[in-house]
C-alpha positions as CSV (number, residue, x, y, z in Angstrom):
1,X,17.5,-25.1,13.3
2,X,18.6,-28.1,15.3
3,X,16.5,-30.7,17.0
4,X,16.7,-28.8,20.3
5,X,15.5,-25.6,18.7
6,X,12.7,-27.2,17.0
7,X,11.6,-28.9,20.1
8,X,11.7,-25.5,22.0
9,X,9.3,-23.9,19.4
10,X,7.0,-27.0,19.6
11,X,6.9,-26.6,23.3
12,X,6.1,-22.8,23.1
13,X,3.3,-23.5,20.7
14,X,1.8,-26.4,22.9
15,X,1.8,-23.9,26.0
16,X,0.5,-20.9,24.0
17,X,-3.2,-20.2,25.0
18,X,-3.9,-17.6,22.2
19,X,-4.0,-18.0,18.5
20,X,-1.0,-18.6,16.3
21,X,-0.3,-18.3,12.6
22,X,2.5,-20.7,11.7
23,X,4.5,-20.6,8.4
24,X,6.6,-23.8,8.3
25,X,7.6,-26.8,6.2
26,X,8.2,-28.7,9.5
27,X,5.7,-31.5,9.4
28,X,6.1,-32.4,13.0
29,X,5.2,-28.9,13.9
30,X,2.3,-28.8,11.5
31,X,1.1,-31.8,13.2
32,X,0.2,-29.6,16.1
33,X,-2.0,-27.1,14.3
34,X,-5.8,-26.9,14.0
35,X,-6.1,-25.8,10.5
36,X,-3.9,-25.5,7.3
37,X,-4.2,-22.9,4.6
38,X,-2.4,-24.0,1.4
39,X,-1.4,-21.3,-1.2
40,X,-0.8,-22.9,-4.6
41,X,-1.3,-22.1,-8.2
42,X,-5.0,-23.0,-7.8
43,X,-5.4,-20.3,-5.2
44,X,-5.9,-20.6,-1.4
45,X,-7.5,-23.7,0.0
46,X,-8.3,-24.3,3.8
47,X,-8.1,-27.7,5.2
48,X,-9.5,-28.4,8.7
49,X,-7.0,-30.5,11.0
50,X,-3.4,-31.0,11.4
51,X,-0.7,-32.2,8.8
52,X,-1.9,-35.8,8.7
53,X,-5.5,-34.9,7.9
54,X,-4.2,-32.5,5.3
55,X,-1.9,-35.1,3.8
56,X,-5.0,-37.4,3.5
57,X,-7.1,-34.8,1.8
58,X,-4.3,-33.9,-0.7
59,X,-3.9,-37.6,-1.6
60,X,-7.6,-37.8,-2.2
61,X,-7.5,-34.7,-4.3
62,X,-4.7,-36.2,-6.5
63,X,-6.6,-39.4,-6.9
64,X,-9.9,-37.4,-8.0
65,X,-7.7,-35.2,-10.3
66,X,-6.3,-38.4,-12.0
67,X,-9.7,-40.0,-12.4
68,X,-11.0,-36.6,-13.8
69,X,-8.2,-36.6,-16.3
70,X,-8.9,-40.1,-17.4
71,X,-12.6,-39.3,-18.0
72,X,-11.7,-36.3,-19.9
73,X,-9.3,-38.3,-22.1
74,X,-12.1,-40.9,-22.7
75,X,-14.5,-38.1,-23.6
76,X,-12.1,-36.4,-26.0
77,X,-11.4,-39.6,-27.8
78,X,-15.1,-40.4,-28.0
79,X,-15.8,-36.9,-29.4
80,X,-13.2,-37.4,-32.1
81,X,-14.6,-40.8,-32.9
82,X,-18.2,-39.4,-33.2
83,X,-17.0,-36.5,-35.5
84,X,-15.2,-39.1,-37.8
85,X,-18.3,-41.4,-37.8
86,X,-20.6,-38.4,-38.8
87,X,-18.3,-37.2,-41.5
88,X,-18.0,-40.8,-42.9
89,X,-21.8,-41.2,-42.8
90,X,-22.3,-37.8,-44.6
91,X,-19.7,-38.8,-47.1
92,X,-21.4,-42.1,-48.0
93,X,-24.8,-40.2,-48.3
94,X,-23.2,-37.6,-50.7
95,X,-21.7,-40.3,-52.8
96,X,-25.0,-42.2,-53.1
97,X,-26.8,-38.9,-53.9
98,X,-24.3,-38.2,-56.7
99,X,-24.6,-41.8,-58.1
100,X,-28.4,-41.4,-58.2
101,X,-28.2,-38.0,-60.0
102,X,-25.8,-39.5,-62.6
103,X,-28.6,-42.1,-63.5
104,X,-30.8,-39.2,-64.9
105,X,-34.0,-40.6,-63.6
106,X,-34.8,-38.0,-61.0
107,X,-36.1,-34.4,-61.7
108,X,-33.5,-31.6,-61.5
109,X,-35.5,-29.6,-59.0
110,X,-35.6,-32.6,-56.7
111,X,-31.9,-33.2,-57.2
112,X,-31.3,-29.6,-56.2
113,X,-33.5,-29.8,-53.1
114,X,-31.7,-33.0,-52.0
115,X,-28.3,-31.4,-52.6
116,X,-29.3,-28.4,-50.6
117,X,-30.6,-30.6,-47.8
118,X,-27.3,-32.7,-47.8
119,X,-25.2,-29.5,-47.6
120,X,-27.4,-28.2,-44.7
121,X,-27.1,-31.5,-42.9
122,X,-23.4,-31.7,-43.5
123,X,-22.9,-28.1,-42.2
124,X,-25.0,-28.8,-39.1
125,X,-23.1,-32.0,-38.4
126,X,-19.9,-30.2,-38.8
127,X,-20.8,-27.5,-36.3
128,X,-22.0,-30.0,-33.8
129,X,-18.8,-32.1,-34.2
130,X,-16.7,-28.9,-33.9
131,X,-18.5,-27.8,-30.6
132,X,-18.3,-31.2,-29.1
133,X,-14.6,-31.5,-29.9
134,X,-13.8,-28.1,-28.7
135,X,-15.6,-28.7,-25.3
136,X,-13.9,-32.0,-25.0
137,X,-10.5,-30.5,-25.6
138,X,-11.2,-27.7,-23.2
139,X,-12.2,-30.2,-20.5
140,X,-9.0,-32.2,-21.3
141,X,-6.8,-29.2,-21.1
142,X,-8.3,-28.1,-17.7
143,X,-8.0,-31.7,-16.4
144,X,-4.3,-31.9,-17.4
145,X,-3.6,-28.5,-15.8
146,X,-5.1,-29.5,-12.5
147,X,-3.3,-32.8,-12.5
148,X,0.0,-31.2,-13.3
149,X,-0.4,-28.8,-10.3
150,X,-1.3,-31.5,-7.7
151,X,0.7,-34.5,-9.0
152,X,3.9,-35.2,-6.9
153,X,7.0,-34.6,-8.9
154,X,8.6,-37.9,-9.9
155,X,12.4,-38.2,-9.7
156,X,13.7,-41.4,-11.3
157,X,16.7,-43.0,-9.6
158,X,18.8,-45.5,-11.6
159,X,20.1,-48.6,-10.1
160,X,23.7,-48.4,-8.7
161,X,24.2,-52.2,-8.7
162,X,25.4,-52.0,-5.0
163,X,25.8,-55.6,-3.5
164,X,24.2,-56.1,-0.1
165,X,27.6,-57.4,1.4
166,X,29.9,-54.8,-0.2
167,X,31.7,-52.4,2.1
168,X,30.8,-48.9,1.1
169,X,32.7,-46.8,3.7
170,X,35.1,-47.4,6.8
171,X,35.9,-44.5,9.1
172,X,38.4,-45.4,11.7
173,X,39.3,-43.2,14.8
174,X,39.0,-40.0,12.6
175,X,39.6,-36.6,14.2
176,X,39.6,-33.1,12.7
177,X,41.1,-30.1,14.4
178,X,39.5,-26.8,13.5
179,X,42.1,-24.0,13.4
180,X,41.2,-21.1,15.7
181,X,42.4,-17.5,14.9
182,X,44.8,-16.2,17.4
183,X,45.4,-19.7,19.0
184,X,49.0,-19.8,19.5
185,X,49.1,-23.1,21.4
186,X,47.1,-24.9,18.6
187,X,44.4,-26.0,20.9
188,X,41.4,-25.4,18.4
189,X,38.1,-27.1,18.4
190,X,38.5,-30.9,18.0
191,X,36.0,-33.3,16.4
192,X,36.3,-37.0,17.1
193,X,37.4,-39.6,17.2
194,X,34.6,-40.9,15.0
195,X,34.4,-44.5,13.8
196,X,31.7,-45.8,11.3
197,X,31.3,-48.7,8.9
198,X,28.6,-48.9,6.2
199,X,28.0,-52.1,4.3
200,X,25.6,-52.5,1.4
201,X,22.6,-50.2,1.1
202,X,22.6,-49.1,4.7
203,X,20.9,-45.8,5.7
204,X,22.6,-43.9,8.4
205,X,21.7,-40.6,10.1
206,X,24.4,-38.4,11.7
207,X,23.0,-36.4,14.4
208,X,24.2,-33.9,16.9
209,X,23.7,-30.3,18.0
210,X,24.7,-27.3,15.9
211,X,28.4,-27.0,15.9
212,X,29.1,-30.6,16.6
213,X,30.9,-31.1,13.2
214,X,28.2,-33.0,11.3
215,X,28.9,-31.2,8.0
216,X,32.7,-31.9,8.6
217,X,32.1,-35.5,9.1
218,X,30.1,-35.7,5.8
219,X,32.8,-34.0,3.9
220,X,35.4,-36.3,5.1
221,X,33.0,-39.3,4.2
222,X,32.7,-38.0,0.7
223,X,36.4,-37.3,0.3
224,X,36.1,-33.5,0.1
225,X,38.1,-33.0,3.4
226,X,41.0,-34.7,4.8
227,X,41.0,-35.8,8.5
228,X,43.6,-34.5,10.8
229,X,44.2,-38.1,12.0
230,X,42.5,-41.4,11.4
231,X,41.6,-43.3,8.3
232,X,38.7,-43.0,5.9
233,X,38.3,-45.8,3.2
234,X,35.7,-45.4,0.5
235,X,35.9,-48.2,-2.0
236,X,32.8,-46.9,-4.0
237,X,31.9,-43.7,-5.8
238,X,30.3,-41.2,-3.5
239,X,28.5,-37.9,-4.1
240,X,27.7,-35.1,-1.5
241,X,24.5,-33.1,-2.0
242,X,24.0,-30.2,0.5
243,X,21.1,-27.8,1.0
244,X,22.4,-25.5,-1.6
245,X,23.4,-28.2,-4.1
246,X,26.9,-26.5,-4.1
247,X,28.2,-28.9,-6.7
248,X,26.3,-26.7,-9.3
249,X,28.1,-23.5,-10.2
250,X,25.6,-20.5,-10.0
251,X,26.5,-19.1,-13.4
252,X,26.5,-22.3,-15.4
253,X,23.6,-24.0,-17.1
254,X,22.1,-27.4,-16.0
255,X,23.4,-29.0,-19.2
256,X,26.9,-27.5,-18.6
257,X,27.0,-28.8,-15.1
258,X,26.0,-32.3,-16.3
259,X,28.8,-32.3,-18.9
260,X,31.3,-31.1,-16.3
261,X,30.4,-33.7,-13.8
262,X,30.1,-36.5,-16.4
263,X,33.1,-35.8,-18.8
264,X,32.7,-39.0,-20.7
265,X,29.1,-38.1,-21.7
266,X,27.9,-36.1,-24.9
267,X,25.6,-33.3,-25.3
268,X,22.8,-35.6,-26.7
269,X,23.3,-37.9,-23.7
270,X,23.0,-35.0,-21.4
271,X,19.8,-33.8,-22.8
272,X,18.4,-37.4,-22.6
273,X,19.5,-37.8,-19.0
274,X,18.2,-34.4,-17.9
275,X,14.9,-34.9,-19.6
276,X,14.3,-37.9,-17.3
277,X,14.5,-35.4,-14.5
278,X,12.0,-33.0,-16.2
279,X,14.7,-30.7,-17.6
280,X,13.6,-31.0,-21.2
281,X,14.8,-28.9,-24.1
282,X,15.2,-25.2,-23.0
283,X,14.9,-26.2,-19.4
284,X,18.2,-27.9,-19.6
285,X,19.7,-24.5,-20.4
286,X,18.5,-22.7,-17.5
287,X,21.3,-21.1,-15.3
288,X,21.7,-23.0,-11.9
289,X,21.6,-19.7,-10.0
290,X,18.1,-19.0,-11.1
291,X,16.6,-22.3,-10.1
292,X,14.4,-22.8,-6.9
293,X,15.6,-25.0,-4.1
294,X,13.7,-27.9,-5.3
295,X,14.8,-27.5,-9.0
296,X,18.4,-27.1,-7.8
297,X,18.3,-30.4,-5.9
298,X,16.6,-32.2,-8.7
299,X,19.3,-30.8,-11.1
300,X,22.0,-32.0,-8.8
301,X,20.6,-35.4,-8.5
302,X,20.3,-35.5,-12.3
303,X,23.9,-34.6,-12.8
304,X,25.2,-37.1,-10.3
305,X,22.8,-40.1,-10.9
306,X,22.6,-40.4,-14.6
307,X,26.3,-40.7,-15.5
308,X,28.0,-43.8,-16.5
309,X,28.6,-44.9,-12.8
310,X,25.9,-43.6,-10.5
311,X,27.4,-43.1,-7.0
312,X,26.8,-46.0,-4.7
313,X,27.0,-43.7,-1.7
314,X,24.9,-40.6,-1.4
315,X,25.8,-38.2,1.3
316,X,23.1,-35.6,2.0
317,X,23.6,-32.6,4.2
318,X,20.2,-31.0,5.3
319,X,18.9,-31.7,1.8
320,X,15.3,-30.4,2.7
321,X,16.1,-27.1,4.1
322,X,15.1,-25.0,1.2
323,X,12.4,-27.3,-0.2
324,X,8.7,-26.9,-0.2
325,X,6.7,-29.8,1.1
326,X,5.8,-31.2,-2.3
327,X,9.4,-31.3,-3.3
328,X,10.4,-32.9,0.1
329,X,7.8,-35.7,-0.7
330,X,9.4,-36.0,-4.2
331,X,12.8,-36.4,-2.8
332,X,11.6,-38.9,-0.2
333,X,9.9,-41.0,-2.9
334,X,13.1,-40.8,-4.9
335,X,15.4,-41.9,-2.1
336,X,13.1,-44.8,-1.3
337,X,13.8,-46.3,-4.8
338,X,17.5,-45.6,-4.5
339,X,19.4,-48.9,-4.1
340,X,22.7,-47.4,-2.7
341,X,23.9,-46.4,0.7
342,X,22.8,-43.1,2.4
343,X,24.4,-41.1,5.0
344,X,22.2,-38.2,6.0
345,X,22.3,-35.2,8.2
346,X,18.8,-33.7,8.8
347,X,17.0,-32.1,11.7
348,X,13.7,-33.2,10.0
349,X,12.8,-36.3,11.9
350,X,9.8,-37.0,9.6
351,X,12.1,-37.0,6.7
352,X,14.6,-39.4,8.3
353,X,11.7,-41.6,9.0
354,X,10.3,-41.5,5.6
355,X,13.6,-42.4,3.8
356,X,14.1,-45.4,6.1
357,X,17.0,-44.6,8.3
358,X,18.3,-47.8,10.0
359,X,20.9,-46.6,12.3
360,X,21.9,-43.3,14.0
361,X,25.4,-42.0,14.8
362,X,25.3,-39.2,17.4
363,X,28.0,-36.6,17.6
364,X,28.4,-34.7,20.9
365,X,29.4,-31.2,20.6
366,X,32.9,-30.7,19.5
367,X,35.3,-29.6,22.4
368,X,37.9,-27.0,22.6
369,X,41.4,-28.3,23.4
370,X,43.4,-31.4,22.6
371,X,41.3,-33.8,24.6
372,X,39.3,-36.1,22.1
373,X,35.6,-36.9,22.2
374,X,34.2,-40.4,22.9
375,X,33.1,-42.1,19.7
């Protein structure tokens, strides 16, 4: 849905005087609600207030979960140390008792009583240590599970080495004519002229209503589509990631996709690279068509960013459309560490703000006929 459609829905919600149940990943829209119910692996949780209050509460929960995990790790280490200390103390007592018995200056009946007492004490200490260790390990496991469920996914982005003054992209007077079936006069829909220059790690948003040709412009920028007229210069490596991560074939595994997109790499290198993006061991052999939206985008980023030459220009076409909010936050965090140039199409204004867009290029709706559009 484009910005106009989103604004229309937001306006309807603002004027609506009755109750409303909203299911959405649109954070701007969620900023207008009174209460949020989150469904997760931990169950259903209710948060009073809008998106901003919810986000603050979630951040506090993550911090609390991390503190609980740290405390559980300390307790588990302490329990293990206590068990070792009790065992060592009991072993010293046993050795001392055996040495005393070997001297032969103690009645056998007393030796037997001491031996029995030592065995009872050792058994009691062993059971106590086992209970304490088992409880500490159970608390640690529970804390780890909770942290894993609430911790934001981390997507590491390697450096591209892009210099601040390097020309990344030049688009000069580019037009693209869309053929129309049955159009004998050749006057199909025309996009352009579009002119654009990117230098260094700039971050540009391409905006416009649905049908304006935003995806077409991105494909020309990435070199996947040739313009009808005009010039596109791209002296750096570029990668296009769309909402479906179409560079991944649905019937191939993640590791097969990595090797196809990085032919200079090796299987061992592929496994190491994918592990950094949380596709470890058997996860790397999952079929792309079975991945969720967030997993597909993570796999696509892994495939294009961990080769010998990471792209210095990322072209993103509605990358958050199929992502849940935690995955969106993870992508935002990753892009904020990316040191290359970005060209993005997204109707999510909060996403554009969070990834630090510095410039916007607006495309008016493409027109029918030979007349061109203003840049």
